[in-house]
N, C-alpha and C positions, 0 to 999 in steps of 0.2 A: 371525531372519525378516524379508526384506524388507519392510519396511511398507510400499513403495509397490505393492507386487505386486496389489492391486486399486483401483476407480476407481469413484464414484458417476458416473451418468450421471442429468439430470436432462430435457434438453432433447429434444425427440424420440424420448419413451420412458423411463420410468423403469426402470434396471439397474442391474445392478453386473456389472462387467467384472474378466477378470485381465490379467496384464502383456499379452498375447500379443491381449487385446480381445476374445475370446469373452466370451461370456454368462454370468453364474453363478448357481445356481438360489437365491433367497434370498427369504423371505416378503415380499410387495409391500408390504404395511403396516408391517414393517419398515424397507423402506428410504425409507417415507415418513415414517418418525419421524427418520430419519437427515437426510432434505433437510430435514425443518421444526428439527431440531436445530441445523443446521448454516448454516441462515439468521440463528437467533436470536442475540442477545448472549451469553447465559449458558453456550450449549451444554448445556444440561440444562434440564427443566420439570417439573411434578409430573403425578402418573401421572394426577391428574384431569385438569388440561388433555388431554394425550393422547388419552385416553379420549374427550374430548367432540370433538377434531379426527379423530379418525376415525370414531365412531359417533353424535355430534350429541349432546346434554343428553337425559338419560338420568335419569327419578326412580328407574325400578324396580333401577338396580345391572346391567342387562345389560351395558353397555358396560365396566363394571370386569369383569364374567366374561369378557369376549372379550378384553380386554388381558390378565386373568392367562393365559390358551391363546395370547395369540398370543407372551408375554414366555417362556412355557415353549418354541415352537417357535424362535423365535430363539436361544434361549442351545445348543438341542441343534444346530441349523444354526451357530452359530459355533463348538463345538466339532468338526464334522467339519469343519471349515474349515482349525483352527487360528488362527484370527484373533478378536480381540473387537474388533466396530466399538460397542457401545454397552455400557451398566452399567448396571445395575439395583439398586435400591433398595426399600424397604418402600414408602416414599414417591417418590420421581422417579426418571427415566430420563436418563442424560448420557452423552456421547459417550465413548468410549474413549480417550484418547489412544494412540500418535500418531494427527492428525484424518487422515483417509480423504482422498484427493484428490478431489478431481470439480472439474465444472466450474460449479459455481456461483460458486466462486473466482472466475472470469473476471470477475464481476460486483462485485466487491469496488472500490469506490469511490476506495481509497486504495491502489489498483494502480499502479506506481511507472513502466509501460511508457510506451512513447514513444505521443503521441497517435493517431498513425495505426496504429501496431501494434494499440493499445487498439481502436481505432472495429473496425478487423479482426474482432479478434478476439469483438469484441461482435456485430458483423452476421454472425459466422459460426453463433453460440451463438442468438442469437435468433430467425434465423429459422424455428428448431423452435421448437414450444408448450412451454412450462413443464409439466412433469408432465402432459402430457395423455392421455387415454384409461387416467386409473386409477380402478380401483374401486373411489373414496369417495365415498358419495352424503349424506355427512356437512355440511349448510350449512355450518358453521362452517372446513371445510376451504374450499369453494370461494368462501369471502370470503378466508381466509386469502392462495388461490392468486391473487383477482383485486388484493388488495394487492400481494404480490411481483411479478406484471405490469407491475403501475404502477410498483413501485420502478425493474425493469429498463427502462422504459421513460424515466424520468429519467435513470437511468446513462447512456442509450444520447445521449438528448436532450442533455446537459452535453459528455458527451465531444465529441458533431458541435457542438454550438455552437465550442465550441473548435476542431476538426477545419477548419470551414467559413472560419474567419478566418486559417486560416495553409495553407490549401491553395492549391497554387501549379503541381505539376508536374500530367501528363496522369495520371496515376494515382491521384494526392491527388484531384483533383476529381471524375473517376468514384468512388473510394470514398464519398465525400462524399454524392453524387448518391444513390448505393443506399441508403444509411444513411437520408438525407431521405426518401426514397420509403417505406422500411420505417416508420418513425416516423409520419409521413402517413399512411400505411395505417390504424396505429394509433389515432391522434388526429387525424380531420381537420380537427378547429376549433381547433387549435393557431395563433397568428396568427405564433408565432417559427418553426416548421418550413414555413410558408407563404411565410415571408419569404425563406427560406435558399432555397427550393426555387425560387422565383421568380427569384434572385439566380444562381444558381449553374446552373439552368438556362438565363438568360440569357434570360428568358420575358416580357420588358417589353410586346414584341411582341405576345406572345398577350394579355395584361392591358387592351391599346390594342384590337387584334381586335377582344374582344368589346366593351370600354367603346362603343367605334363601334358596332356593332350594336346596344347599347340607347340610345344617343343616338339615332339613327336611328328605332329604333322610337318615341320620346317625340316625337320632330319629327312624325312623321308620323300618331302618335297626336290630335297636337296639332292639323294640318291636317285632318285630318277630322273633329275636333271643328268647327272653325270652320268649315268647307262644310257642315254640316249645322245649322248655327244657325237657318236660315231654314226646316229643313224643320218640318212639324208634328210629326212623331215624334221632334226632337230632344231636348226636355224629358223623354218618356218613357228618352230614352237615358241624358242625364246624369242623372239620378234614380237609375236602374237599375243604373247601373255605381258609383256610390257604394255600395251596397247590394252588386253581386256582387264588389267587389273585396276582398283579404284586405290583413289588414294584414303590410305589409312586414317590422316590425320586429318580428314574432313569426313569422320563418321556421323551417319544420318540416325538423328534420334526415332526411332520408331516405338510408336504408344501401344503396349499390351496389356489390354485389362483383363484380369482373373476374376472371374466369377466364385463364389463359394459355392461349392454342391450344398445342396438342401439337406439340412439335420434330419429330415423326416424318414430319409429313405433309409437310411441305414446306422444306427448306433454305435454298430462295433466297430468301424474305424477314423481314426481322428482326423478327420479332413482338416481341420484348421490345422493342425502340425504339418501337413502336408504344403499347404498353403503357403506357409512359412517358411518350408524347406526350401518351396521353388521361389519365392522370391529372395531369400540368400543365395541359391543358385544365381541367380542373374547378377546381383549385388556383387558378387565373388566372380563373374564371367566378366561384367561390365568394369570392373577393376583393372582388370589385365590392359597392358596397350598391344595385343595382338595386330601383327601388320596384314594378319589376310581378312582382318575384318574391315566390312564398311557398315557395320550397323550399331547402334546400343541398344537394347531391349527397355525401354520406359515400363515399370510395371505402375499400373494402377490396382487399389485393390477396394474401390466402394463394390458395393452388392447392386446398383441399381442398372439400370439398362445402359450398356456401354454405348449403343449405339447413338443414343439423343446426342446431337451436339457435337458430337464428334468430329475431327476432321476424317479425309477421306483414307489417307495414309493410317489406319488403326487396325487393331486385332481383337477380338476376345476369345479366352480360352473358356469356355463350358467343359467344366467336369460333373459328373454324374456319378453317384453309387447306385448298385445296383447288387442284390443276391440269386443266386444264380447255382442250384445243385449243392447250397451249403458253402458255396465260394463269394466269396463279396470281388466285385469287380468295379473297376475304374475307367469309366469312360471317359474321354478328352475328345473333345474337338476344337480345332481350329478355324474361326468365320472372320473374315475380311470385314468390315463393318459398310465399307460403301457399296459391294456387291451381293451382301448375305451369303455369301458363297463358301463354302468347308473346304477351308484350302489343304486339312490337315485333320486324321480322325485317329486314334487309338485307342485298343483296350490292355488292363493288363489284371492279371490274377492277384487279391491282395490275400496278405493273411489277416487273419481274425484281430488279433492284436500284435500288428507288426512292431519291430524291433524298430528302434533307431536307426541300424545298417540299413533294413531293406527299404525304409521311408526313405532316407539320403540315397538309395541307387533308383529310387522312381523317378526321385524330385533329379538328379542330374539326367538319367535317362527324356523324361522330360524338358527339361532346359536345353538340352542340345538339340534334340528333335522341334523345338519350337524356334530357336536360332537357326537353324539350317533352313529351315522352312521358310521362316519370314524374310531372311535374307534372298533365298531363291525363287520368292514371287517380287521382292522387291526388283530383281535383275530382269526378271518377266516382263514387269511393267515398265521401264527404263527402256527394255528393248523396243516394246510392243505399242508403247502410249501414240505412236505416230500410226501407226498401222493395225488398228482392231481385227482386220482384216485375216490381217496374218495369222495373228493371235487365236483364231478361230480355226484357219486350218491347221495350225501348230496342233490344238485339241484333239481335230479329227484327226489329225496321221496317228497320236498317240491312241484313240481309242483303236484303229484298226490295228495296229502295233498289238494289244494284246488279247486279238486274235490270232492263234495260231494258225496262220493256210495261207499256202502260195498267192492267191488271191487277195489274201489282206495284206500281205506284205506290200503287195506291189502299189496298193492304192494306200497305205501307209508311206512309203516312200515316196509318192507324186506328193501328194499333200502338205508333205515335212521341204519336201524340195519348192514348192509355192509359198511355205514360209519364209524360206532364207532369200526370195526374192526381196525383201524389206531391208536386208542385211543378211550379209553371207558369214556372220561370225558370231552368231546365236548360239552357244555348246549347247546346251541341250537338243535344238534342233539336229545337229550336226551328230552328236551323240548318238541320236533315234534311230538316224539313216544309219550308222554304223552297225547299231541292232538290227536291221531288219536285213543286214546282207549276211551278218551272223546266223540268225535264224534262218534263213535261206539256204544256208550251206547246212544248217541241220537236216531240214527237211525235205533236201534233195539229197541226202543219204552220202554227202561229204563229195558230192559228183566233180565240184569245179571249184578247186584252191582259188582262183582268183576273186570267188566271192569273199575270202575274209582278207587276203590284201585290201580291197574294197572298203572291210571291214576296220581294216586298222588305219587307213588312210583319212577315212573320217573320225576315227579316233583321234588322230594325234591333229586333225585340225579343232577338232573339239579342244582341246590342251594348250592348242595355240592360242583360240580365243578365251579361254579361262581358266589358267593353271590352277585356279585357288579353289573350284568345285569340284566335283567324284564326278560327275559325268562320263570326262573325255578319258579318264582314267579306269575306271569301270569297262567300260567298251572293249578300250587297250587290252585289256586282262583277258577279258571272255575270247575277243577273237585268237589272243596267245594261246590260251589254252587249247583253241580246237587245231591250232597249227604246233601243237606239241611242247609250247615253249614253256614248261612249267614253272620255272622259276619267274622269268620274268613277269607269265600271268600271276602267279601268288605276291608278288611284289607291286603290280601295277592296282591288284583288288586288295591288299592291305591297305595302301595310300588310300584310294576311294572309300575306305570304310573309317580310314581315320578321318579326312573330310566330311564326313556324314554318320556318324556314329549310329549305331541298331539301326539303320537302314533295311528294312527285311530285304530288299531285292538285291543289293550287294552281298550281303550274307548268303544268300542263294545262290549267286553267282561264282561266290568263295567255296562253298558249298561243292557246286559241280565243279570246280577246278582240283580241290582234291580228292574227289574222285577218280579225276584222269592221271592225278600227280600219286596215286596209290596210297593212299592214305583214308580209305572208305571210314574209317571209326570217326576220326575227325568230322568228314567230312553229315555222317551223320548227326551229329551234335550240332553242325553249323547248320542243317535245315531243318532240324526240330525248333531249332531258335529262331528259324525266320519264319517259320509256322505260328509259331507261339505270338510271334510281332503281328503277324498279318493274320487276321481275325476270317479271313475270306480270300484264302490263298488260292493264288493262281494254277493250275493244274501243275506247270512245271516244277513248282515247288515239290509236289508229290510225287512226279516224275523223277526226281532229284533224289528223295529222300528213298524208291523204289530202286533203283540203280545204286546207290549206298550199299542197302539193306543185300540184293545180289550177290554185290561183290562179297559179302561179310558171311554168304549161305546161308541168309534167313531167306530165306524162298518167299515161306506164306506169308512175312512180314513184306516182303518186296511186293506180293500181289493186296497186302492189306492196303497200302499206301494208295495202290493203283485204283481200289476201288473206293476212294475219296474222290478220284478226279471226274470233273465236270462231264468229260472228252478223255474217255480209254484211250484212243485211237491213237493216238500220238507214241503209248507205251506198249504197240503191239508186239515189237519185239523183245522189250524183257518180261510181258507177257508168256510169250510164248517160252521163253527159255527158261522162267521161273515154275510152269507149270509142267516142262519137260525133266526138269531137274526133281522136282516132286514126284515122277513118275507118271502122269497122268499125261499120254501123249496124244487122246482124244482132242481136250481142250487146248493141249501146245498145237496140235494141227490146225486149231480153229484159229488160232491168231497167225500162224503162218500162211494162210489163205489170207486173212485179213492184210497182211503186210504186202502181200504182189494185188491183191484186188485195186489197193491204194498207190500201190506204183507198180504198173507191170514190169518196168524194166530194173526192179531193183535186182542188184547183185550181191551177191552176201560175201563174196571174196573181196569184192572193191571195196564193201561198206568195212570189215576187220582192215584192211590196211589201209584207211585213214582213221579209224579211233585210235586217238590220242592218249593211251593208256601206256604209263611210263614204265611199269615192270612187266614183263611175260607174264606173271603169274595169272593176271588180270587179263590178257589174251586168252589165256589157258583157260579161264573157266567158263568165260566167256564164249568163247567158242566151243568147247564143251554143251552149255547149253544150245546153242543154237542146231549142235549135230543134232544131238537128242530128239530136239523139236521138229526135223527133218528139213532143215534148210536146203543141204545139199540135195538131197532127193526130190525138194520142190522146184531147187531153179534149175536141174536136168531133166524134169518133166513137167514145164509151164505149164500144159495142157491140165494136168491132174491138180495144180494148185486151188 
């Protein structure tokens, strides 16, 4: 009889195959016994050990009864096949020679294959899960399988280390890259694999890129602290930041699983290379000992459902490619596995055949965005774990804050203050309350300067609570914008952007600050970036773009941005001024009346006195548009408004 006509496959499903590759029926637990004995050094084991492997420790003798029944089925099936794989005695079970062929032999550390041949075989084998989907619930089996998986990883790592030192050709380097990514996915904390990855991918530039980002953050934080030394709130800020900081020496490893985009959706973009770039980005980021980071993202790269069997504190990155108007779009969603909640989403336009530099830029954007979002989510979890109701009040407050009207701002403030009752040091809630005051100042045409003082105070409390996140600096910058302190405003917003790169909202606030700082050209560039980053941009983004366009004398463009707003009533003044500068007094008059209908007590002179433009030419062009629109005529004759 041909002893090689059967083979046992343990990776990607446990099955017995014939010489033609067809699956042969055989008791699954019998195949599991085969795998167990083939791994062991003695090729035999006591019946008691086999029973515990399959059914766990059992004081009632059920496992022994089950084993006797299983042995009977195995003997019967071996007789039908005319080939014995296992031999049974009263006390033991052992392999029947000659040994069955199996993919397990590929993991023999003593195999004499050339290193790159061995590495390729290991890769092809280990990309599939060892004994996955087996119907065996014994804790002893789980522990044994985990030990085998660890051993497989060690064999792969040892082979990889040798191959990495010898790789010289393009194919050899590609093979080492693939293997290093596989090992990194299994153990992201392994410093040896991290070094191989960074070297083989020539990622020194990535490490330096992220190092510069953190160095810039540190410099900006130090500069901001120095500038606040004379502030009456500075002492509170310094004390609070010490309490709010997380010991960087105790970084938390947060699992993140990256799911590969479906290749069937588009073949014009190399999604696999983008995944590699993202993985290398996290590898580079995690290699830094950054003091202001409290988490280390652990990357997994298997394509199967990441939610199954994962611990609560883990995340999945879903990426999807699609084509729209001949453009390739990358949709990304970060999902928390415990709640299945989307905590971050992004859409990026891609070139059809992207060069390496563009792909690298996209990967850096995703890496920094995900890191920031996950760390922010973990901060919220830590704060609200004891009070889920407070978390719901916080979310409710944020929803109201997104609808710009005075009643909604009041509701938002009430909800956010309620959320703080579970702990008054939660920076996102404090900074959100600050925003309710600065938005109220805007909606009431700057009638009460005390509102901006309230906004500044809450922003400083947010900074005191957590000086390592962007929220407080962002709202401090917004308050300073409206107070006319343009230098302080831009400094705070620059720090916020450094702490949370590519955040569309922060970039939009920077754009608004640049308008008042008499730099509308740069403001327009900034707000266009924010709009591109936020597919469903809020009305405030288009309002900022319209104001920047107006200051540049592009009145039609200003009206074009206003047309993109869902509710253009907030832009009534800029609409009136733009139509007036274009010579359409009738339409300008319509928006003048709309302003007075919405705010019967609106005082145009008082409003112009508080608009914080830095240079006089902005006051002049704005005043001229409002004059041509008829605001002073309307003010002197309200009955005709």
